[in-house]
C-alpha positions, 0 to 999 in steps of 0.5 A: 500500500502506498501511504503517500497516494492514500494521503494525497487522495484523502486531502483531495476528498477533504478539500471537496467535503469541507465545503459541505455541512456536517449534515451533508457529510453524514449522509454518506456516499453512493457506491459506484459498483465495479462491473465485470468485463463480460465483453472481454470474456466473450472475446477471449472465448472466440479467440481460443476457438480461433486459435485451435481451429486450424488444428481441428480443420487439419484433422478433419481434412486429413481424415477425409482424404486418407480415411482408407489408409488410416483405418487400414493400418497394417491390416491386409484384409481391409475392404475400402468399399465397406469402410462406412458400414463394416465394423469388424475387429482386426486383432492384427491391425496397428496404426500405419504410416498414414496415421503416423504422418498425421500425428507427426504433422500435428506435433510439428504444427504445434511446435511452430504455431505454439512454440515453447522456447521463450524467444519464440513465445513472445513473438507468437500470435497466441501470446500477443493476442493474450497480451491484447486481451489482458490490456482490454481487461486492464482498460475496462477495470481502469474505467470502473476505477475512474468512474468511482473515483471521479464521483468521490474526488470530483476530478480525475486522479490518475495513479501510477500502475507500475505493477501492471507489466509484470502482472500482464506478462505473468497472466499471458504466460500462464494462459499461453501454457494452458492453451498449449497444454489443451492442444497437446491434449487434443492431439493425444486424444486424436491419437487414442481415438484413431488407434482404437478405431484401427484396432477395433475396426470402427467405421469412418462414420464412427471415428468422425462422430467421436472426433466431432464430440472431441471438437465440441469439448475443446471449442465450446465447453473448454473455451467457455470455461477457460475464458470465464475462469481466466478473465475473472481471475485477471479482473479480480487480481487487477482490482486488488492491486489497483485498490491496494496501490491507492491505500484501500484495504477494504472492498464490497463483495458483489455477485453477478446477481443471477441464477448462476451464482453458486450457493457459496457466493450468495452469502457474500453479496454486499458484504464488506471484506478485507484484502488482507484476510479472505476469511472474514467480513464486517457488518458494521463498516469495518469496526469489527470483523467476524468469520465468514458464514459456514460454507461461504467462499474463502477467496477474494472475488474472481479467484474461485473457478469461473467466478464472475463476482467483483470487488467494489471499492469501499470509498467510505474508508477514505471519506471517513478518514477525510471527514474525521480530519475535517471534524478535528480541524473544525474542533481545532478552530476552538483550540487556537494555539498561541505562543502562550500555550507553552506546548500544552496539547490536550487535543490530538491533531488531525493526523491522529485518525490517519491510516497512513502508517508513516503519519501514524509513526511520526505522530507516535514519535511526536506524542512520545516526545511531547509526553516526555517534555510534559513530564519533565516540565511538571517534575522540575516545577514540583522540585523547585516549588515543593522540594519537601513534599513527596508525590506518589503514583500508587496508594501502596506507596503510602506508608500510613494508610487509613480507612479514607485512603483505602480503595483510592486509585491514582490514574496512570500519568498522575501523581499526588502529594502525600499531604493530599491523602484524606483524613476525613470523608469530605477530603476523600470526596474532594480528592476522588473528584480531582483524581477523575479530572486529572485522569481526563488530562492524563489520558490525553498525554499530559503530566498532572501532579495534585499538589498540597493544599497550600500555596507554594512560596509566595503563591496562591493555593491551586489544585494541580500542576499540569505540564509545569503550569498551575491549574485550578480545577472546577467540576460542573454538574449543574446548568450553564449559569453554574459554569459562569459562576464557577469560572468567575469565582476561581478567578476572583479567589485564586487570582486574575491570571489563574489557569482553569480546568473545567470538567463539565458533567452536565448537558452544556454545549461547547458553544454555550460554554464559550459564551458563558466564559466569554461573558465573565471575561467581558466583565473582567478585562483583567482576567488572563490565563489558559482555560481547559474545558472537558465535556462528558458523554451527556453532552454528546461532545466527549471532547477536550478543548483548550482556549486562552482568554485572549482568544475568547474576547 
């Protein structure tokens, strides 16, 4: 999979869909079905028959002109005038010189018309014809891609397909060998039928009927089988390579939709599948994967014998990634980074939801570096401001436990001053509430220390140090008016420049929160500092935002 191409496609989709409203984007997209190249299958069947016809015509003409000599073999009692009607077993009869001339001529013709050496193969009419058929399937498949892609991207988006020449040659070589093997089998069967006719005393009429049945097998049944089987396989292979080359990992299985669809393929119709595992499917848009139904085909479309099923591109995979980035970009419009932010990043950037492995790796490295910086900033601040206090990350580290400390859990990424350990039910409730708030920040890659309930030297008491910066915690369980009051109270009591983290546990929207905080700031232009706001599931937000007082005025 080419991550660069996938990222480019996502950006193209994103630029188009950013013009849409959230409601328009939520309607999803209409899937453009990828059709099966039926016309090329028919063309292959006709070409196959044309390629074997000279051999068949030669056999019939030769037998017509030499049937007496062929059927006489080395027998001395053969009567030409009874060749059409008389059938008598001749135990002494064996194929003669005339018969051997026919077989030798057929083998010689095969060697020249369908050669085996590599240099001659590439120049043979059959091999070149197979190459044209392969190109026809490729072009048809490309047309299906372009129709679907244009409906999603809004413009044509050609991609490099350097894999095709090797795939084309491999397919042409395999099919060349299939056709040559079929011709060799035909000659061998002609040999067998003629030998049996000579030794059993069969009439010319009987021999011709047997050869005609053999002709029907290779020109009708076999030709149709090879055409359908090999075109289906080639189309399926091209589809997979084309989709994977642009970063698509999933597809929708589509059957031909007629009575010929085999029972093992019917359960797969319309189901979402994965290119990297042909044994699973998904009914929830790729969120979870389960084994395919018992008896269902365990292959990709086209790979089963004579399979006419196709794989339709699951464009929603790229559209979903683009929409996720649009949503995050929209959210980041309320999370404006300023020089005063001091590296505090509680919102993941748009690349966080990317399927691009390079972007994911870079993002992981960036997140690790940021967490390390946050931890260092907090540890350094605490070391300077609270040199005599001990901070623990697990209650088991506490030497003197009591009934109020039992059962407390300190979240990962959070440390608590031992001086904050509760000695009353009220202190326990307060600490548990602040631990919940601290875990929200820690889960986003921030370093949080709950500090002693006293100010540092020359400072007003705050609740926590977050990434090296003091913060006052506030939890809102009431209405928007409560949010307005709590924010204002925190500023009034803790200082004009106090940084505030507000955890909203009620149905207050993001826009209402901004409005209420903005109202306080309008009344108090002296208020400065950073603001972090988190929303729980009740608000349908489930997000965290960081703002600055300057950005809300």
